[in-house]
C-alpha positions as CSV (number, residue, x, y, z in Angstrom):
1,M,8.4,4.7,-41.1
2,I,6.5,1.4,-41.8
3,F,8.8,-1.7,-42.6
4,L,8.6,-4.3,-44.7
5,L,9.0,-7.8,-43.6
6,D,11.6,-10.1,-44.8
7,D,10.1,-13.5,-46.3
8,E,12.3,-15.3,-43.8
9,P,9.8,-16.5,-41.0
10,T,12.5,-16.1,-38.4
11,A,13.6,-12.6,-39.4
12,P,13.6,-10.2,-36.4
13,F,11.0,-7.6,-36.4
14,P,12.0,-3.7,-35.9
15,E,12.1,-2.3,-32.8
16,V,8.7,-1.2,-31.7
17,S,9.8,2.3,-30.8
18,L,9.8,2.8,-34.4
19,A,6.3,2.3,-34.8
20,E,4.0,4.9,-36.2
21,R,2.0,7.2,-34.0
22,E,-0.6,8.0,-36.5
23,P,-2.1,5.0,-36.9
24,N,-1.1,4.2,-33.5
25,G,1.3,1.3,-33.5
26,L,1.4,0.3,-37.1
27,L,5.1,-0.9,-37.4
28,A,5.6,-3.5,-40.5
29,V,3.6,-5.0,-43.4
30,G,3.9,-8.5,-45.0
31,G,5.6,-11.6,-44.2
32,D,3.3,-14.4,-43.2
33,L,1.3,-16.1,-40.4
34,T,3.8,-18.8,-39.6
35,T,4.1,-20.4,-36.1
36,Q,7.5,-18.8,-35.5
37,R,6.8,-15.6,-36.7
38,L,3.6,-15.4,-34.6
39,I,6.0,-16.2,-31.6
40,N,8.4,-13.8,-32.5
41,A,6.0,-11.0,-32.9
42,Y,4.3,-11.8,-29.5
43,L,7.3,-11.9,-27.5
44,K,8.2,-8.2,-28.7
45,G,4.5,-6.9,-28.1
46,I,3.6,-7.1,-31.6
47,F,0.5,-8.7,-32.9
48,P,-1.1,-9.3,-36.8
49,W,-4.5,-7.2,-37.4
50,F,-5.6,-6.6,-40.9
51,S,-8.9,-6.6,-43.0
52,E,-10.0,-8.3,-46.4
53,G,-7.9,-6.9,-49.3
54,E,-4.9,-5.7,-47.2
55,P,-1.5,-7.4,-46.7
56,I,-0.7,-8.9,-43.1
57,L,-0.1,-5.6,-40.9
58,W,1.5,-5.7,-37.6
59,W,1.0,-3.3,-34.6
60,S,2.5,-2.4,-31.3
61,P,0.4,0.6,-30.1
62,D,1.4,2.9,-27.5
63,P,0.0,2.7,-24.8
64,R,-0.9,-0.7,-24.2
65,T,-4.1,-2.0,-22.8
66,V,-3.3,-4.7,-20.1
67,L,-5.4,-6.7,-17.3
68,F,-3.7,-8.1,-14.2
69,P,-5.5,-11.3,-13.4
70,D,-5.4,-10.7,-9.8
71,K,-7.0,-7.3,-10.2
72,I,-10.1,-8.3,-12.0
73,K,-13.0,-6.2,-11.5
74,I,-16.7,-7.7,-10.6
75,S,-19.4,-5.5,-10.6
76,R,-22.4,-6.2,-8.5
77,S,-24.7,-6.9,-11.3
78,L,-22.3,-9.5,-12.6
79,R,-21.8,-10.9,-9.2
80,K,-25.5,-11.6,-9.2
81,T,-25.2,-13.4,-12.3
82,L,-22.4,-15.4,-11.2
83,R,-24.4,-16.5,-8.0
84,K,-27.0,-17.7,-10.0
85,R,-24.5,-20.4,-11.8
86,T,-26.4,-20.5,-14.9
87,F,-23.4,-20.6,-16.9
88,Q,-20.5,-23.2,-17.1
89,V,-17.0,-22.7,-18.2
90,S,-14.4,-24.7,-20.0
91,F,-11.1,-24.6,-21.7
92,D,-10.2,-25.8,-25.2
93,H,-13.2,-27.7,-25.7
94,A,-14.7,-25.7,-28.7
95,F,-11.8,-23.7,-29.9
96,E,-13.0,-23.7,-33.7
97,A,-16.7,-22.7,-32.7
98,V,-15.2,-19.7,-30.6
99,I,-13.2,-18.6,-33.1
100,H,-15.4,-18.7,-35.8
101,A,-18.1,-17.0,-33.6
102,C,-15.4,-14.2,-32.8
103,A,-14.9,-13.8,-36.7
104,E,-19.2,-13.2,-37.2
105,P,-19.8,-9.6,-38.0
106,R,-20.7,-7.1,-35.1
107,D,-23.7,-4.7,-35.3
108,K,-21.5,-1.9,-35.7
109,S,-19.0,-3.4,-37.7
110,P,-20.4,-5.6,-40.6
111,G,-16.7,-6.9,-41.8
112,T,-14.4,-9.0,-39.9
113,W,-10.4,-8.8,-39.4
114,L,-10.6,-12.7,-38.5
115,L,-9.8,-13.9,-42.2
116,P,-9.6,-17.5,-43.2
117,E,-5.9,-17.2,-42.9
118,M,-5.9,-15.8,-39.4
119,I,-8.3,-18.5,-38.3
120,A,-6.1,-21.3,-40.0
121,A,-3.1,-19.6,-38.3
122,Y,-4.6,-19.6,-34.8
123,H,-5.8,-23.0,-35.1
124,Q,-2.5,-24.4,-35.9
125,Q,-1.5,-22.6,-32.6
126,Y,-4.1,-24.4,-30.9
127,E,-3.1,-27.8,-32.2
128,M,0.6,-26.9,-30.8
129,G,-1.0,-26.0,-27.4
130,L,-0.1,-22.2,-27.6
131,A,-3.6,-20.9,-28.2
132,H,-6.4,-21.3,-26.1
133,S,-10.2,-20.9,-25.9
134,V,-12.3,-20.2,-23.0
135,E,-16.1,-21.4,-23.5
136,V,-19.2,-20.3,-21.8
137,W,-22.2,-22.7,-21.9
138,Q,-25.9,-22.2,-20.8
139,D,-28.1,-25.4,-21.0
140,G,-25.1,-27.2,-23.1
141,T,-25.6,-24.3,-25.6
142,L,-22.2,-22.2,-26.5
143,V,-23.2,-18.7,-25.7
144,G,-19.9,-16.8,-25.2
145,G,-16.0,-17.2,-25.0
146,L,-13.0,-16.0,-25.9
147,Y,-9.7,-16.9,-27.3
148,G,-5.8,-15.9,-27.1
149,M,-2.3,-17.2,-27.1
150,S,-0.2,-18.0,-23.9
151,L,3.4,-17.8,-23.9
152,G,5.3,-18.0,-20.5
153,G,3.0,-16.2,-17.8
154,V,1.5,-14.0,-20.2
155,F,-2.3,-14.7,-21.9
156,F,-2.3,-12.6,-25.2
157,G,-6.3,-12.0,-25.6
158,E,-7.0,-11.9,-29.4
159,S,-11.3,-11.8,-29.5
160,M,-14.4,-12.8,-27.6
161,F,-17.9,-13.0,-28.4
162,S,-21.3,-12.8,-26.2
163,R,-24.5,-14.0,-27.4
164,V,-26.1,-13.9,-23.8
165,S,-25.9,-10.8,-21.5
166,D,-22.6,-10.9,-19.4
167,S,-21.2,-14.2,-21.0
168,S,-18.3,-13.0,-22.4
169,K,-17.2,-11.1,-19.1
170,I,-17.8,-14.6,-17.7
171,A,-15.4,-16.0,-20.0
172,L,-12.8,-13.5,-19.1
173,V,-13.5,-13.4,-15.2
174,H,-13.0,-17.2,-15.1
175,L,-9.8,-17.1,-17.4
176,S,-8.3,-14.3,-14.7
177,Q,-9.2,-16.6,-11.7
178,C,-7.3,-19.7,-13.4
179,L,-4.4,-17.6,-14.5
180,S,-3.7,-15.8,-11.2
181,A,-3.9,-19.4,-9.7
182,W,-1.4,-20.7,-12.1
183,G,1.1,-17.8,-11.7
184,Y,0.3,-15.9,-14.6
185,K,1.3,-12.3,-14.2
186,M,-0.6,-10.1,-17.3
187,I,-3.3,-10.4,-20.0
188,D,-2.5,-8.4,-23.1
189,C,-5.9,-6.9,-24.3
190,Q,-4.1,-4.8,-26.9
191,V,-6.1,-1.8,-27.3
192,Y,-8.6,-0.1,-25.1
193,T,-12.5,-0.9,-25.1
194,S,-14.7,0.5,-22.4
195,H,-16.0,-3.4,-22.0
196,I,-12.3,-4.8,-20.8
197,A,-11.8,-1.5,-19.0
198,S,-15.0,-2.0,-17.2
199,L,-13.3,-5.5,-16.1
200,G,-10.1,-3.7,-14.7
201,A,-8.0,-3.4,-17.9
202,I,-5.9,-0.4,-17.6
203,E,-3.5,1.3,-20.1
204,I,0.3,1.3,-19.5
205,P,3.2,2.9,-21.6
206,R,4.4,0.5,-24.4
207,Q,8.1,0.7,-22.8
208,I,6.8,-0.8,-19.4
209,F,4.5,-3.3,-21.4
210,C,7.9,-4.7,-23.4
211,R,10.0,-4.7,-20.3
212,D,7.4,-6.7,-18.3
213,L,6.9,-9.0,-21.4
214,A,10.5,-9.9,-21.8
215,Q,10.3,-11.0,-18.1
216,W,7.1,-12.6,-17.7
217,T,7.3,-14.8,-20.9
218,R,10.1,-16.6,-19.4
219,L,8.0,-18.0,-16.4
220,P,6.9,-21.9,-16.9
221,G,3.0,-20.5,-17.5
222,R,0.8,-23.8,-18.1
223,P,1.8,-25.4,-21.8
224,G,0.0,-27.6,-23.7
225,N,-3.8,-28.0,-24.3
226,W,-6.1,-27.0,-21.3
227,S,-9.0,-29.3,-22.0
228,D,-8.3,-31.2,-19.0
229,I,-9.5,-28.5,-16.9
230,P,-12.7,-29.5,-15.5
231,T,-15.7,-27.7,-16.8
232,S,-17.0,-25.6,-13.8
233,Y,-19.1,-22.8,-12.4
234,P,-17.1,-19.4,-12.2
235,T,-16.9,-17.8,-8.8
236,E,-17.6,-14.4,-7.8
237,A,-14.7,-13.9,-5.5
């Protein structure tokens, strides 16, 4: 059953166990992208994902793809790239540029799910210190990055982009290393791709994901803007 959301942003979401099996994880339709609604969704293991011409669709797939920050895998070729120290990484220095780059059509997908209302919603979360970007620079040019939401000790990855080989992987490696040092427990990658699987992401049952989510989002995390983190070279370890 697909649920129609109440117009009240604080209205509770349906239980994720009621989500559709096909399409996997579709739970609800409608509502809005206000801060309170988005926070409520993420805390329950739910995220918005819809295309132009569709209403807002809310998802909680089973299984769920996650990456544990201290389990990041760095391939031999990626280690070689990191040793060259040709890329620098920063946080929250160019959120708008990153999210617009993530919204650009891909070769195999001419459209985008990052519609203007989604961009506006996450930009508002960025202004509130809830959403963050990771930027990868080469000779002063933005060549890769990612963005997502941070609640407690969980980072909810939303999208990444790469204009130079390995640049999005470098963003994720650097993010994982920093999150691990800050005591974060998990990066939510939402759905499986071979790209993130190559970096150590795994699938876990939704029930386990939601159990851990309820516990780890209570951790202190690192609230506020992250732009004070110095721009640096990611390490290979």
